C-alpha positions in Angstrom: 141.5 82.1 88.9 139.4 84.4 86.8 140.8 87.5 85.3 138.3 89.6 87.2 139.7 88.3 90.4 143.2 89.2 89.4 142.0 92.7 88.5 140.7 93.2 92.0 143.7 91.6 93.7 146.2 93.8 91.8 143.9 96.9 91.8 143.9 97.1 88.1 142.2 99.4 85.7 140.5 97.5 82.8 140.9 99.1 79.4 138.8 96.7 77.4 135.3 95.1 77.6 134.4 93.8 81.1 133.1 90.7 79.6 136.6 89.6 78.7 137.4 89.5 82.4 135.5 86.2 82.8 138.6 84.4 81.3 140.1 81.7 83.4 143.8 82.3 84.0 146.0 79.3 85.0 149.5 80.7 84.1 151.4 84.0 84.1 154.5 85.1 82.3 156.3 88.3 83.2 158.8 90.0 81.1 159.6 93.1 79.0 161.3 91.1 76.3 158.8 90.1 73.7 161.4 87.6 72.2 161.2 85.7 75.5 157.4 85.6 75.2 157.7 84.1 71.7 160.4 81.6 72.9 159.2 80.5 76.3 155.7 81.6 77.2 152.9 79.0 77.3 150.1 79.7 75.0 147.1 81.1 76.9 149.1 82.7 79.7 148.5 86.1 81.2 151.4 88.5 80.3 152.7 90.9 82.8 154.9 93.6 81.4 156.2 97.2 81.7 156.6 97.4 77.9 153.8 99.5 76.4 153.8 99.4 72.6 152.0 97.8 69.7 154.5 94.9 69.6 153.0 93.6 72.9 149.6 93.4 71.2 151.0 91.6 68.2 152.8 89.0 70.4 149.7 88.5 72.5 147.7 87.7 69.4 150.4 85.4 68.0 150.7 83.5 71.3 147.0 83.5 72.0 147.5 85.1 75.4 144.7 85.3 77.9 145.4 88.9 78.7 148.0 91.6 79.3 148.7 93.6 82.5 150.8 96.7 82.3 152.7 97.5 85.5 154.2 100.5 87.2 151.4 102.8 86.3 151.9 102.5 82.5 148.8 102.9 80.4 148.0 101.9 76.8 147.8 104.6 74.2 144.7 105.3 72.2 146.3 103.6 69.2 146.9 100.5 71.2 143.3 100.4 72.4 142.0 100.7 68.9 144.3 98.0 67.8 143.2 95.6 70.4 139.4 96.1 70.2 138.8 93.3 67.6 141.2 90.9 69.2 139.4 90.0 72.4 142.5 90.4 74.4 141.9 91.9 77.9 144.2 94.8 78.6 144.7 96.0 82.2 147.1 98.2 84.1 148.2 98.5 87.7 150.4 100.9 89.7 152.2 98.0 91.2 155.7 97.2 90.0 156.3 93.9 88.2 158.0 92.2 91.1 155.1 93.1 93.5 152.4 92.0 91.0 154.2 88.7 90.4 154.7 88.0 94.0 151.1 88.7 94.9 149.8 86.5 92.2 152.2 83.7 93.1 151.1 83.9 96.7 147.5 83.4 95.5 148.5 80.3 93.6 149.2 81.4 90.1 152.3 79.9 88.5 154.5 80.3 85.6 154.4 77.5 83.0 157.2 77.7 80.5 156.5 76.1 77.0 159.0 73.5 75.8 160.2 74.5 72.4 162.8 72.7 70.3 165.9 74.7 69.2 167.2 74.6 65.7 168.9 71.2 66.4 165.6 69.6 67.3 166.6 69.5 71.0 
């Protein structure tokens, strides 16, 4: 499913270049804990979060995420928008709560794929 379809389905506002909405999205990950994203999120996933700060942008870049959707009516700051311009990471927001947004996307066929990472013991 393309990100522009997700934008319409969730009635999102796009805060970045419309050309970035052509990205194909196969997986989502929803959390407010960026440590969980680093630990379990599959590279290339769409992040759904209620956390709105610069750390979200940094984690999205590290994990090569396909985009970020802020939920519950939260909007990025001007500082965040300036910081994301050169990173080609789509940034959207919706008034829906995380549970609703995830449920809608799940019902449309989007799934969560958790990355398999080894712990310190190699397991």
